[in-house]
N, C-alpha and C positions, 0 to 999 in steps of 0.2 A: 504493499500499500504506500510506505513512504517513499519506496524507491520510483513508483510510478508518478507520484506527485512531484517529486524532485524532477524527474524527466520532463514533464510537462511544464513545470516553471521555467526549467533552464531554457525552453525553445521559445518562451515568451520574449517579446520586446524588452529592452532594459527599463524603460519607464514602467510597465507593468510590473516587472519582477520588484523593482523599488517600492511600488505601491503595496505590492503583497508583503514585502518585508515590513514595512511601516505598519500596516494593519496588524500583523502577528505581534510585532513588538508592543504595540499599544495594548492588544488583548493580554499579553504576559504582564504587562506593567499593572494593568487594572486587576487582574487575577491575583497577583502576588500582594498588591496593596490590601485587597479585601481580606486575604488570607491573614496577613500581618495584623490589619485592625482587629479581626476576630480574637486572634491570640491575644493581643494587649488590652482588650475590653474587659477582661475578667479582673476582678479586683484581687489583690494578693492577700492571703490570710497573714494573720500575726506572724505565726511561725516561719511563713515564707519571708516576711520582711525581716525577721530577725536573723534568719539565715543569710540573707544577701548583705546585711549590715555587718554580720561577723565576717563573711567572706570577703568584704571590701575593706575591713579594717585593717590600716598598715600597708595598703597597696601603693600609695603615693610616697614617694621617697622624698625627704627634703633636699633642698639644693645645697650644695657644697657641704654637706655633711652637718646642716643647721638642724639643731633639735629645739623645739619650744621649750620655754622656762617651765619649770614645775611651779606649783602654787607657792611651794616655800621659797624658791627663788624670787618669784614675784613679791612676795612680802618682804623679802629683805632689800630689794631695790626700792621700794616703797618706803621702807623704814629709813633707809640711808638718805633718800630724797628729803622725807619730812624732818629728820635730825639736822641735816646741813640748812634747810630753809629756815627752821625755828632756833638754830643754834646761835 
């Protein structure tokens, strides 16, 4: 079936071949979009959301080895600033 179809298309003028290709491409895009939409319409359960969050945690690497300050380090910086300001 496919071989016969391809043979018929090959013997058509180039303009008609391009038209067929364009129609098939549009059909594939529309079909793929509707399948993707159906897949993402469903709302995730709490367990699925937690699993995604756990899976993503730590996946981004800080630039140049930078690590954010801990709360204790933040407190020390604030204490030093206030001590200098009000000394």
